[in-house]
FIKE-255138 format. One record per residue: residue number from 1; residue in one letter; chain; x, y, z of N, C-alpha, C in turn. Coordinates in nm, 3 decimals. Layout:
N
+-----+------+------+---------+---------+---------+---------+---------+---------+---------+---------+---------+
| pos | code | unit |    n_xx |    n_yy |    n_zz |   ca_xx |   ca_yy |   ca_zz |    c_xx |    c_yy |    c_zz |
+-----+------+------+---------+---------+---------+---------+---------+---------+---------+---------+---------+
| NUM |    a |    A |       X |       Y |       Z |       X |       Y |       Z |       X |       Y |       Z |
...
+-----+------+------+---------+---------+---------+---------+---------+---------+---------+---------+---------+
% end
This chain:
147
+-----+------+------+---------+---------+---------+---------+---------+---------+---------+---------+---------+
| pos | code | unit |    n_xx |    n_yy |    n_zz |   ca_xx |   ca_yy |   ca_zz |    c_xx |    c_yy |    c_zz |
+-----+------+------+---------+---------+---------+---------+---------+---------+---------+---------+---------+
|   1 |    x |    A |  10.013 |   0.413 |  -2.884 |   9.897 |   0.477 |  -2.941 |   9.861 |   0.462 |  -3.053 |
|   2 |    x |    A |   9.743 |   0.358 |  -3.047 |   9.706 |   0.343 |  -3.211 |   9.644 |   0.508 |  -3.313 |
|   3 |    x |    A |   9.696 |   0.503 |  -3.372 |   9.606 |   0.670 |  -3.453 |   9.504 |   0.639 |  -3.497 |
|   4 |    x |    A |   9.372 |   0.636 |  -3.471 |   9.268 |   0.618 |  -3.444 |   9.230 |   0.728 |  -3.470 |
|   5 |    x |    A |   9.083 |   0.819 |  -3.605 |   9.010 |   0.861 |  -3.606 |   8.960 |   0.992 |  -3.495 |
|   6 |    x |    A |   8.947 |   0.930 |  -3.391 |   8.918 |   0.973 |  -3.249 |   9.002 |   1.021 |  -3.112 |
|   7 |    x |    A |   9.181 |   0.960 |  -3.146 |   9.275 |   0.979 |  -3.131 |   9.359 |   1.131 |  -3.149 |
|   8 |    x |    A |   9.223 |   1.090 |  -3.316 |   9.337 |   1.269 |  -3.466 |   9.264 |   1.364 |  -3.373 |
|   9 |    x |    A |   9.128 |   1.330 |  -3.367 |   9.038 |   1.422 |  -3.358 |   9.076 |   1.519 |  -3.206 |
|  10 |    x |    A |   9.107 |   1.405 |  -3.105 |   9.157 |   1.504 |  -2.939 |   9.322 |   1.577 |  -2.980 |
|  11 |    x |    A |   9.381 |   1.534 |  -3.034 |   9.495 |   1.547 |  -3.100 |   9.488 |   1.726 |  -3.151 |
|  12 |    x |    A |   9.370 |   1.711 |  -3.235 |   9.300 |   1.843 |  -3.302 |   9.270 |   1.943 |  -3.216 |
|  13 |    x |    A |   9.167 |   1.882 |  -3.094 |   9.144 |   1.968 |  -3.018 |   9.194 |   1.978 |  -2.899 |
|  14 |    x |    A |   9.342 |   1.917 |  -2.869 |   9.494 |   2.019 |  -2.810 |   9.535 |   2.081 |  -2.902 |
|  15 |    x |    A |   9.555 |   2.053 |  -2.994 |   9.634 |   2.132 |  -3.100 |   9.553 |   2.295 |  -3.089 |
|  16 |    x |    A |   9.420 |   2.290 |  -3.127 |   9.346 |   2.426 |  -3.101 |   9.322 |   2.474 |  -2.962 |
|  17 |    x |    A |   9.305 |   2.388 |  -2.920 |   9.298 |   2.439 |  -2.741 |   9.425 |   2.536 |  -2.708 |
|  18 |    x |    A |   9.482 |   2.458 |  -2.739 |   9.662 |   2.514 |  -2.731 |   9.658 |   2.627 |  -2.785 |
|  19 |    x |    A |   9.619 |   2.696 |  -2.912 |   9.659 |   2.778 |  -2.998 |   9.572 |   2.902 |  -2.961 |
|  20 |    x |    A |   9.460 |   2.825 |  -2.917 |   9.304 |   2.882 |  -2.849 |   9.393 |   3.064 |  -2.715 |
|  21 |    x |    A |   9.497 |   2.930 |  -2.608 |   9.523 |   2.990 |  -2.500 |   9.644 |   3.116 |  -2.559 |
|  22 |    x |    A |   9.703 |   3.045 |  -2.656 |   9.816 |   3.143 |  -2.694 |   9.787 |   3.276 |  -2.757 |
|  23 |    x |    A |   9.665 |   3.301 |  -2.802 |   9.577 |   3.358 |  -2.885 |   9.545 |   3.509 |  -2.730 |
|  24 |    x |    A |   9.508 |   3.417 |  -2.641 |   9.475 |   3.496 |  -2.547 |   9.545 |   3.540 |  -2.473 |
|  25 |    x |    A |   9.654 |   3.505 |  -2.450 |   9.817 |   3.563 |  -2.414 |   9.868 |   3.464 |  -2.286 |
|  26 |    x |    A |   9.791 |   3.322 |  -2.302 |   9.798 |   3.252 |  -2.211 |   9.878 |   3.078 |  -2.191 |
|  27 |    x |    A |   9.965 |   3.143 |  -2.161 |  10.070 |   2.970 |  -2.115 |   9.972 |   2.852 |  -2.123 |
|  28 |    x |    A |  10.002 |   2.762 |  -2.280 |   9.903 |   2.652 |  -2.280 |   9.941 |   2.563 |  -2.240 |
|  29 |    x |    A |   9.932 |   2.555 |  -2.037 |  10.006 |   2.399 |  -2.005 |   9.892 |   2.272 |  -1.982 |
|  30 |    x |    A |   9.936 |   2.175 |  -1.973 |   9.832 |   2.031 |  -1.972 |   9.741 |   2.062 |  -1.846 |
|  31 |    x |    A |   9.721 |   2.112 |  -1.783 |   9.615 |   2.130 |  -1.675 |   9.492 |   2.224 |  -1.740 |
|  32 |    x |    A |   9.527 |   2.349 |  -1.785 |   9.501 |   2.487 |  -1.875 |   9.430 |   2.443 |  -2.018 |
|  33 |    x |    A |   9.492 |   2.331 |  -2.132 |   9.467 |   2.290 |  -2.206 |   9.352 |   2.190 |  -2.242 |
|  34 |    x |    A |   9.378 |   2.058 |  -2.124 |   9.286 |   1.980 |  -2.051 |   9.100 |   1.992 |  -2.040 |
|  35 |    x |    A |   9.145 |   2.111 |  -1.952 |   9.071 |   2.198 |  -1.891 |   8.988 |   2.263 |  -2.013 |
|  36 |    x |    A |   9.004 |   2.323 |  -2.057 |   9.011 |   2.384 |  -2.202 |   8.934 |   2.316 |  -2.238 |
|  37 |    x |    A |   8.942 |   2.233 |  -2.318 |   8.926 |   2.062 |  -2.384 |   8.764 |   2.076 |  -2.310 |
|  38 |    x |    A |   8.752 |   2.024 |  -2.193 |   8.657 |   1.971 |  -2.080 |   8.557 |   2.103 |  -2.112 |
|  39 |    x |    A |   8.556 |   2.201 |  -2.127 |   8.468 |   2.330 |  -2.133 |   8.435 |   2.361 |  -2.291 |
|  40 |    x |    A |   8.526 |   2.341 |  -2.334 |   8.488 |   2.417 |  -2.496 |   8.447 |   2.255 |  -2.614 |
|  41 |    x |    A |   8.492 |   2.178 |  -2.611 |   8.477 |   2.049 |  -2.645 |   8.325 |   2.036 |  -2.755 |
|  42 |    x |    A |   8.201 |   2.110 |  -2.685 |   8.089 |   2.047 |  -2.675 |   7.989 |   2.226 |  -2.759 |
|  43 |    x |    A |   8.106 |   2.313 |  -2.759 |   8.016 |   2.417 |  -2.782 |   7.982 |   2.497 |  -2.680 |
|  44 |    x |    A |   7.862 |   2.599 |  -2.706 |   7.885 |   2.686 |  -2.601 |   7.805 |   2.614 |  -2.445 |
|  45 |    x |    A |   7.796 |   2.664 |  -2.339 |   7.730 |   2.576 |  -2.232 |   7.796 |   2.684 |  -2.132 |
|  46 |    x |    A |   7.700 |   2.635 |  -2.026 |   7.741 |   2.706 |  -1.916 |   7.783 |   2.641 |  -1.802 |
|  47 |    x |    A |   7.835 |   2.644 |  -1.693 |   7.969 |   2.556 |  -1.614 |   7.990 |   2.619 |  -1.449 |
|  48 |    x |    A |   7.969 |   2.544 |  -1.367 |   8.037 |   2.603 |  -1.229 |   8.197 |   2.532 |  -1.222 |
|  49 |    x |    A |   8.219 |   2.562 |  -1.114 |   8.354 |   2.495 |  -1.124 |   8.375 |   2.369 |  -1.049 |
|  50 |    x |    A |   8.266 |   2.370 |  -0.972 |   8.200 |   2.198 |  -0.895 |   8.205 |   2.112 |  -0.998 |
|  51 |    x |    A |   8.140 |   2.173 |  -1.184 |   8.053 |   2.062 |  -1.248 |   8.211 |   2.043 |  -1.329 |
|  52 |    x |    A |   8.257 |   2.153 |  -1.361 |   8.398 |   2.119 |  -1.364 |   8.529 |   2.007 |  -1.349 |
|  53 |    x |    A |   8.529 |   2.001 |  -1.273 |   8.587 |   1.943 |  -1.131 |   8.529 |   1.769 |  -1.172 |
|  54 |    x |    A |   8.394 |   1.779 |  -1.151 |   8.349 |   1.631 |  -1.164 |   8.385 |   1.632 |  -1.276 |
|  55 |    x |    A |   8.344 |   1.677 |  -1.376 |   8.410 |   1.619 |  -1.526 |   8.516 |   1.643 |  -1.521 |
|  56 |    x |    A |   8.641 |   1.643 |  -1.490 |   8.772 |   1.606 |  -1.451 |   8.785 |   1.527 |  -1.431 |
|  57 |    x |    A |   8.725 |   1.522 |  -1.324 |   8.783 |   1.310 |  -1.253 |   8.719 |   1.259 |  -1.290 |
|  58 |    x |    A |   8.617 |   1.212 |  -1.382 |   8.594 |   1.129 |  -1.474 |   8.651 |   1.132 |  -1.611 |
|  59 |    x |    A |   8.724 |   1.207 |  -1.641 |   8.794 |   1.173 |  -1.766 |   8.942 |   1.222 |  -1.698 |
|  60 |    x |    A |   8.954 |   1.143 |  -1.594 |   9.139 |   1.141 |  -1.516 |   9.151 |   1.170 |  -1.564 |
|  61 |    x |    A |   9.185 |   1.368 |  -1.511 |   9.238 |   1.518 |  -1.581 |   9.284 |   1.481 |  -1.401 |
|  62 |    x |    A |   9.373 |   1.476 |  -1.390 |   9.450 |   1.545 |  -1.206 |   9.450 |   1.672 |  -1.162 |
|  63 |    x |    A |   9.345 |   1.655 |  -1.149 |   9.350 |   1.859 |  -1.100 |   9.267 |   1.856 |  -0.985 |
|  64 |    x |    A |   9.281 |   1.940 |  -0.889 |   9.262 |   2.001 |  -0.789 |   9.109 |   2.075 |  -0.756 |
|  65 |    x |    A |   8.994 |   2.098 |  -0.733 |   8.905 |   2.224 |  -0.730 |   9.009 |   2.361 |  -0.728 |
|  66 |    x |    A |   9.068 |   2.353 |  -0.610 |   9.142 |   2.489 |  -0.642 |   9.159 |   2.519 |  -0.774 |
|  67 |    x |    A |   9.245 |   2.450 |  -0.840 |   9.316 |   2.460 |  -0.939 |   9.184 |   2.511 |  -1.107 |
|  68 |    x |    A |   9.117 |   2.396 |  -1.089 |   8.997 |   2.496 |  -1.124 |   8.893 |   2.576 |  -1.141 |
|  69 |    x |    A |   8.910 |   2.632 |  -1.038 |   8.801 |   2.765 |  -1.027 |   8.967 |   2.926 |  -1.081 |
|  70 |    x |    A |   9.067 |   2.833 |  -1.025 |   9.238 |   2.954 |  -1.084 |   9.176 |   2.986 |  -1.249 |
|  71 |    x |    A |   9.126 |   2.824 |  -1.293 |   9.179 |   2.863 |  -1.435 |   9.021 |   2.936 |  -1.484 |
|  72 |    x |    A |   8.920 |   2.890 |  -1.406 |   8.818 |   2.967 |  -1.469 |   8.856 |   3.057 |  -1.470 |
|  73 |    x |    A |   8.826 |   3.141 |  -1.372 |   8.895 |   3.292 |  -1.325 |   9.025 |   3.349 |  -1.470 |
|  74 |    x |    A |   9.123 |   3.252 |  -1.462 |   9.233 |   3.300 |  -1.527 |   9.123 |   3.299 |  -1.668 |
|  75 |    x |    A |   9.089 |   3.216 |  -1.754 |   8.984 |   3.187 |  -1.887 |   8.937 |   3.303 |  -1.906 |
|  76 |    x |    A |   8.834 |   3.345 |  -1.772 |   8.714 |   3.480 |  -1.780 |   8.833 |   3.600 |  -1.791 |
|  77 |    x |    A |   8.952 |   3.612 |  -1.739 |   9.032 |   3.735 |  -1.734 |   9.142 |   3.800 |  -1.840 |
|  78 |    x |    A |   9.076 |   3.650 |  -1.936 |   9.224 |   3.643 |  -2.069 |   9.048 |   3.684 |  -2.174 |
|  79 |    x |    A |   8.948 |   3.654 |  -2.157 |   8.854 |   3.723 |  -2.190 |   8.818 |   3.574 |  -2.316 |
|  80 |    x |    A |   8.848 |   3.453 |  -2.270 |   8.728 |   3.358 |  -2.315 |   8.619 |   3.298 |  -2.244 |
|  81 |    x |    A |   8.595 |   3.301 |  -2.095 |   8.450 |   3.284 |  -2.056 |   8.368 |   3.406 |  -2.013 |
|  82 |    x |    A |   8.254 |   3.396 |  -2.026 |   8.187 |   3.495 |  -1.947 |   8.138 |   3.503 |  -1.792 |
|  83 |    x |    A |   8.174 |   3.565 |  -1.713 |   8.174 |   3.514 |  -1.567 |   7.965 |   3.536 |  -1.556 |
|  84 |    x |    A |   7.912 |   3.463 |  -1.522 |   7.727 |   3.491 |  -1.469 |   7.765 |   3.470 |  -1.319 |
|  85 |    x |    A |   7.725 |   3.550 |  -1.210 |   7.719 |   3.544 |  -1.077 |   7.622 |   3.611 |  -1.014 |
|  86 |    x |    A |   7.533 |   3.526 |  -0.976 |   7.398 |   3.492 |  -0.904 |   7.412 |   3.537 |  -0.766 |
|  87 |    x |    A |   7.293 |   3.579 |  -0.755 |   7.256 |   3.617 |  -0.526 |   7.332 |   3.461 |  -0.475 |
|  88 |    x |    A |   7.376 |   3.472 |  -0.360 |   7.460 |   3.329 |  -0.277 |   7.587 |   3.380 |  -0.366 |
|  89 |    x |    A |   7.661 |   3.241 |  -0.315 |   7.809 |   3.164 |  -0.323 |   7.812 |   3.105 |  -0.506 |
|  90 |    x |    A |   7.696 |   3.067 |  -0.570 |   7.745 |   3.012 |  -0.703 |   7.761 |   3.088 |  -0.809 |
|  91 |    x |    A |   7.908 |   3.124 |  -0.853 |   7.900 |   3.151 |  -1.011 |   7.916 |   3.070 |  -1.117 |
|  92 |    x |    A |   7.844 |   3.114 |  -1.260 |   7.846 |   3.014 |  -1.366 |   7.985 |   3.086 |  -1.424 |
|  93 |    x |    A |   8.049 |   2.985 |  -1.511 |   8.074 |   3.047 |  -1.628 |   8.074 |   3.007 |  -1.751 |
|  94 |    x |    A |   8.073 |   3.141 |  -1.891 |   7.991 |   3.089 |  -1.965 |   8.046 |   3.081 |  -2.109 |
|  95 |    x |    A |   8.072 |   2.986 |  -2.196 |   8.155 |   2.953 |  -2.305 |   8.118 |   3.073 |  -2.401 |
|  96 |    x |    A |   7.972 |   3.162 |  -2.444 |   7.915 |   3.190 |  -2.551 |   7.977 |   3.343 |  -2.505 |
|  97 |    x |    A |   8.076 |   3.438 |  -2.546 |   8.107 |   3.542 |  -2.525 |   8.009 |   3.649 |  -2.596 |
|  98 |    x |    A |   7.921 |   3.615 |  -2.708 |   7.822 |   3.693 |  -2.734 |   7.718 |   3.813 |  -2.644 |
|  99 |    x |    A |   7.697 |   3.835 |  -2.683 |   7.574 |   3.971 |  -2.619 |   7.456 |   3.878 |  -2.549 |
| 100 |    x |    A |   7.439 |   3.847 |  -2.461 |   7.306 |   3.788 |  -2.421 |   7.317 |   3.787 |  -2.276 |
| 101 |    x |    A |   7.189 |   3.719 |  -2.249 |   7.107 |   3.709 |  -2.101 |   7.074 |   3.603 |  -2.105 |
| 102 |    x |    A |   7.012 |   3.561 |  -1.999 |   6.999 |   3.449 |  -1.981 |   6.841 |   3.462 |  -1.885 |
| 103 |    x |    A |   6.822 |   3.302 |  -1.852 |   6.719 |   3.235 |  -1.793 |   6.787 |   3.127 |  -1.630 |
| 104 |    x |    A |   6.735 |   3.160 |  -1.537 |   6.763 |   3.071 |  -1.421 |   6.668 |   3.024 |  -1.410 |
| 105 |    x |    A |   6.650 |   2.841 |  -1.420 |   6.580 |   2.737 |  -1.375 |   6.633 |   2.791 |  -1.246 |
| 106 |    x |    A |   6.553 |   2.814 |  -1.100 |   6.582 |   2.768 |  -0.966 |   6.551 |   2.612 |  -0.958 |
| 107 |    x |    A |   6.481 |   2.530 |  -0.994 |   6.501 |   2.415 |  -0.950 |   6.587 |   2.365 |  -0.990 |
| 108 |    x |    A |   6.631 |   2.362 |  -1.043 |   6.748 |   2.248 |  -1.069 |   6.877 |   2.316 |  -1.135 |
| 109 |    x |    A |   6.867 |   2.459 |  -1.068 |   7.040 |   2.535 |  -1.083 |   7.073 |   2.531 |  -1.228 |
| 110 |    x |    A |   7.039 |   2.565 |  -1.324 |   7.026 |   2.526 |  -1.441 |   7.033 |   2.686 |  -1.531 |
| 111 |    x |    A |   7.151 |   2.720 |  -1.614 |   7.120 |   2.871 |  -1.689 |   7.119 |   2.824 |  -1.840 |
| 112 |    x |    A |   6.982 |   2.935 |  -1.883 |   6.939 |   2.912 |  -2.052 |   6.999 |   3.022 |  -2.059 |
| 113 |    x |    A |   7.052 |   3.070 |  -2.221 |   7.024 |   3.100 |  -2.317 |   6.931 |   3.232 |  -2.286 |
| 114 |    x |    A |   6.882 |   3.353 |  -2.335 |   6.783 |   3.400 |  -2.385 |   6.817 |   3.511 |  -2.535 |
| 115 |    x |    A |   6.758 |   3.443 |  -2.608 |   6.840 |   3.491 |  -2.759 |   6.832 |   3.668 |  -2.774 |
| 116 |    x |    A |   6.926 |   3.723 |  -2.834 |   6.952 |   3.865 |  -2.798 |   6.786 |   3.888 |  -2.858 |
| 117 |    x |    A |   6.738 |   3.879 |  -2.969 |   6.604 |   3.908 |  -3.057 |   6.510 |   3.911 |  -2.913 |
| 118 |    x |    A |   6.500 |   3.847 |  -2.867 |   6.386 |   3.810 |  -2.767 |   6.356 |   3.915 |  -2.641 |
| 119 |    x |    A |   6.468 |   4.062 |  -2.617 |   6.526 |   4.084 |  -2.496 |   6.532 |   4.236 |  -2.569 |
| 120 |    x |    A |   6.466 |   4.331 |  -2.519 |   6.519 |   4.472 |  -2.541 |   6.521 |   4.533 |  -2.409 |
| 121 |    x |    A |   6.643 |   4.610 |  -2.391 |   6.674 |   4.687 |  -2.280 |   6.697 |   4.854 |  -2.305 |
| 122 |    x |    A |   6.605 |   4.906 |  -2.200 |   6.622 |   5.045 |  -2.198 |   6.606 |   5.140 |  -2.113 |
| 123 |    x |    A |   6.588 |   5.247 |  -2.139 |   6.645 |   5.313 |  -1.995 |   6.763 |   5.298 |  -1.908 |
| 124 |    x |    A |   6.845 |   5.251 |  -1.981 |   7.002 |   5.274 |  -1.871 |   7.084 |   5.358 |  -1.802 |
| 125 |    x |    A |   7.037 |   5.410 |  -1.729 |   7.093 |   5.541 |  -1.613 |   7.211 |   5.595 |  -1.667 |
| 126 |    x |    A |   7.229 |   5.709 |  -1.702 |   7.388 |   5.695 |  -1.723 |   7.489 |   5.709 |  -1.629 |
| 127 |    x |    A |   7.600 |   5.673 |  -1.637 |   7.692 |   5.634 |  -1.550 |   7.770 |   5.742 |  -1.498 |
| 128 |    x |    A |   7.802 |   5.763 |  -1.371 |   7.827 |   5.871 |  -1.262 |   7.969 |   5.887 |  -1.334 |
| 129 |    x |    A |   7.983 |   6.039 |  -1.350 |   8.111 |   6.090 |  -1.439 |   8.282 |   6.021 |  -1.372 |
| 130 |    x |    A |   8.291 |   5.991 |  -1.480 |   8.411 |   5.876 |  -1.470 |   8.445 |   5.760 |  -1.494 |
| 131 |    x |    A |   8.283 |   5.733 |  -1.553 |   8.258 |   5.563 |  -1.513 |   8.198 |   5.563 |  -1.628 |
| 132 |    x |    A |   8.179 |   5.442 |  -1.699 |   8.105 |   5.379 |  -1.850 |   8.049 |   5.286 |  -1.824 |
| 133 |    x |    A |   7.865 |   5.218 |  -1.857 |   7.873 |   5.116 |  -1.904 |   7.959 |   4.985 |  -1.952 |
| 134 |    x |    A |   7.986 |   4.897 |  -1.868 |   8.087 |   4.807 |  -1.937 |   7.997 |   4.701 |  -1.959 |
| 135 |    x |    A |   7.868 |   4.654 |  -1.932 |   7.783 |   4.591 |  -1.963 |   7.658 |   4.592 |  -1.921 |
| 136 |    x |    A |   7.511 |   4.529 |  -1.923 |   7.461 |   4.524 |  -1.883 |   7.425 |   4.323 |  -1.912 |
| 137 |    x |    A |   7.392 |   4.314 |  -1.761 |   7.348 |   4.147 |  -1.799 |   7.186 |   4.124 |  -1.669 |
| 138 |    x |    A |   7.144 |   3.990 |  -1.768 |   7.027 |   4.019 |  -1.689 |   6.988 |   3.858 |  -1.673 |
| 139 |    x |    A |   6.940 |   3.844 |  -1.511 |   6.886 |   3.697 |  -1.513 |   6.798 |   3.715 |  -1.492 |
| 140 |    x |    A |   6.681 |   3.601 |  -1.580 |   6.502 |   3.598 |  -1.541 |   6.492 |   3.452 |  -1.491 |
| 141 |    x |    A |   6.442 |   3.451 |  -1.361 |   6.431 |   3.358 |  -1.311 |   6.346 |   3.259 |  -1.321 |
| 142 |    x |    A |   6.356 |   3.111 |  -1.293 |   6.216 |   3.096 |  -1.400 |   6.177 |   2.953 |  -1.233 |
| 143 |    x |    A |   6.056 |   2.954 |  -1.255 |   6.011 |   2.797 |  -1.190 |   5.885 |   2.748 |  -1.187 |
| 144 |    x |    A |   5.852 |   2.659 |  -1.144 |   5.778 |   2.582 |  -1.220 |   5.597 |   2.672 |  -1.161 |
| 145 |    x |    A |   5.528 |   2.658 |  -1.227 |   5.405 |   2.703 |  -1.157 |   5.330 |   2.614 |  -1.043 |
| 146 |    x |    A |   5.271 |   2.711 |  -0.957 |   5.167 |   2.650 |  -0.867 |   5.070 |   2.574 |  -0.907 |
| 147 |    x |    A |   5.008 |   2.444 |  -0.893 |   4.889 |   2.440 |  -0.982 |   4.798 |   2.416 |  -0.831 |
+-----+------+------+---------+---------+---------+---------+---------+---------+---------+---------+---------+
% end
């Protein structure tokens, strides 16, 4: 393989992803590194397993849909991803781990971040005895107005 700037960048991303996985307590297997590169290479994003699997196939990464689901859940458990569950079976994973909420565009099943400064939450009920509030997730559903 010729050592072009593109190849060097790809090698650096792989090294960075391997280190990111190690720091999260995960073994950097070839599939985890490849999927992690797809997830994190272009900044913050929202993705479901099916979309990530399609991207893996396009990039000729040999991985099953089941492995993609498992890897996304492992990344979530390791604190690398945030899970955004919507009503139904569709689950999104968010690479943006900061405290923020989401718009959900119903017509194209897309999530968008709501900046934290654009929303305030008050009146959170006290947790039952022995429990604590782990977080608050708000999804504002949007659709085009009927004219």
